[in-house]
C-alpha positions as CSV (number, residue, x, y, z in Angstrom):
1,G,-65.1,-42.6,31.7
2,L,-61.4,-41.8,31.2
3,C,-59.9,-39.1,29.1
4,I,-56.2,-38.6,28.1
5,D,-54.4,-36.0,26.3
6,T,-50.9,-35.7,24.8
7,T,-49.2,-33.2,22.6
8,C,-49.4,-33.9,19.0
9,C,-46.5,-34.8,17.0
10,S,-44.6,-36.4,19.8
11,V,-43.3,-39.4,17.9
12,V,-42.2,-42.6,19.4
13,A,-40.5,-45.7,17.4
14,L,-41.7,-49.3,18.9
15,D,-40.3,-52.7,18.4
16,E,-42.4,-55.7,17.6
17,N,-43.9,-55.9,21.1
18,F,-44.9,-52.4,21.1
19,E,-42.0,-51.3,23.4
20,P,-40.3,-48.0,22.8
21,K,-36.9,-48.3,21.1
22,N,-35.7,-44.8,22.3
23,P,-37.0,-41.8,24.0
24,C,-40.2,-40.0,22.4
25,L,-39.4,-37.1,20.2
26,L,-41.3,-34.3,21.7
27,W,-43.6,-31.9,19.4
28,M,-41.2,-29.1,19.7
29,D,-38.1,-31.3,18.6
30,Q,-36.6,-29.5,15.6
31,R,-33.7,-31.8,14.8
32,S,-35.6,-33.1,11.7
33,A,-35.3,-29.6,10.1
34,E,-32.8,-30.9,7.3
35,Q,-35.0,-34.1,6.6
36,T,-38.2,-31.6,6.3
37,R,-36.3,-29.5,3.6
38,R,-35.2,-32.8,1.7
39,I,-38.7,-34.0,1.8
40,L,-40.0,-30.9,0.1
41,E,-37.2,-30.8,-2.3
42,L,-37.7,-34.7,-3.2
43,A,-41.4,-34.8,-3.0
44,R,-42.8,-31.4,-4.1
45,N,-46.1,-31.6,-5.8
46,D,-46.4,-35.1,-4.6
47,P,-50.3,-36.0,-4.2
48,A,-49.6,-37.0,-0.6
49,L,-48.4,-33.5,0.2
50,E,-51.6,-32.0,-1.2
51,V,-53.4,-33.4,2.0
52,N,-52.4,-30.4,4.0
53,C,-50.1,-28.3,2.2
54,N,-51.2,-28.0,-1.6
55,G,-48.1,-30.1,-2.5
56,K,-45.8,-27.2,-1.9
57,G,-45.4,-27.0,1.9
58,P,-44.5,-25.8,4.4
59,I,-43.9,-29.0,6.2
60,S,-43.0,-28.8,9.8
61,A,-40.0,-30.5,11.4
62,E,-42.5,-31.4,14.2
63,W,-44.4,-33.8,12.1
64,M,-44.4,-37.5,11.9
65,T,-42.6,-38.0,8.4
66,P,-39.5,-35.8,9.0
67,K,-39.1,-37.0,12.6
68,A,-39.3,-40.8,11.4
69,L,-36.7,-40.1,8.6
70,W,-34.6,-38.3,11.1
71,M,-34.8,-41.5,13.6
72,K,-33.9,-43.7,10.6
73,E,-30.7,-41.6,9.7
74,Q,-29.6,-40.6,13.0
75,N,-30.4,-43.6,15.1
76,A,-29.7,-46.4,12.7
77,E,-28.7,-48.9,15.3
78,N,-32.3,-49.1,16.7
79,W,-34.0,-48.6,13.1
80,D,-33.7,-52.3,12.0
81,D,-35.6,-53.2,15.1
82,T,-38.3,-50.6,14.8
83,K,-41.7,-52.2,13.6
84,Y,-43.9,-49.1,14.1
85,I,-43.7,-45.4,14.2
86,C,-46.5,-43.6,16.1
87,E,-47.6,-40.5,17.7
88,Y,-47.3,-40.7,21.6
89,Q,-50.9,-40.5,22.1
90,D,-51.5,-43.6,20.0
91,Y,-48.8,-45.3,22.1
92,I,-50.6,-44.2,25.3
93,N,-54.0,-45.4,24.0
94,Y,-52.4,-48.8,23.2
95,K,-51.0,-49.1,26.7
96,L,-54.4,-48.5,28.2
97,T,-56.5,-50.5,25.8
98,G,-54.2,-53.3,24.2
99,V,-55.6,-51.8,20.9
100,F,-53.0,-50.4,18.5
101,C,-54.6,-47.7,16.2
102,A,-53.9,-44.3,14.9
103,S,-55.6,-40.9,15.2
104,S,-57.1,-40.4,11.9
105,C,-56.9,-36.6,12.5
106,N,-53.1,-36.9,13.0
107,A,-52.7,-39.2,10.1
108,A,-54.6,-36.7,7.9
109,A,-53.2,-33.5,9.2
110,R,-49.5,-34.6,9.8
111,W,-48.8,-37.7,8.0
112,H,-50.1,-36.7,4.7
113,W,-52.6,-39.2,4.4
114,D,-56.0,-39.1,2.8
115,G,-57.3,-42.7,2.9
116,K,-57.3,-43.2,-0.7
117,E,-54.0,-45.1,-0.9
118,C,-55.2,-47.3,1.9
119,L,-58.1,-48.2,-0.1
120,Q,-56.4,-48.6,-3.4
121,E,-53.3,-50.5,-2.3
122,G,-54.4,-51.7,1.2
123,E,-51.3,-50.3,2.8
124,G,-52.7,-47.3,4.9
125,R,-49.8,-45.0,4.4
126,P,-48.9,-42.4,1.7
127,T,-46.6,-44.7,-0.4
128,S,-46.1,-42.3,-3.2
129,L,-44.4,-39.8,-0.9
130,Y,-42.6,-42.6,1.1
131,R,-41.1,-44.1,-2.3
132,K,-39.4,-40.8,-3.1
133,L,-37.8,-40.7,0.5
């Protein structure tokens, strides 16, 4: 068997061929602190935020949503060609297996996803939150 491990909340943007658009944002990267503040301001009490912070925060700048928003705002030249945003561990799993899938633990804990919207809307992401951003 084979086992791999990566630090969680290391986020990477990929193109349509699953190739990185820019270097991975490591878990400890705090550049998205402003985006984190804005997410809480715009989406306080959103049902998606209830998954891990009872709708009130805190949200960490280390997590997927603030980092993705930072990538969009600070690296706009690459954003239009970005097809996927994922945790680095999911990217490594893809490279090893050819199967692109996300860790449900990370999705629930750090992406504010409880699975309900996936079943209701078929989108697989917390759309109520993302529409506010």
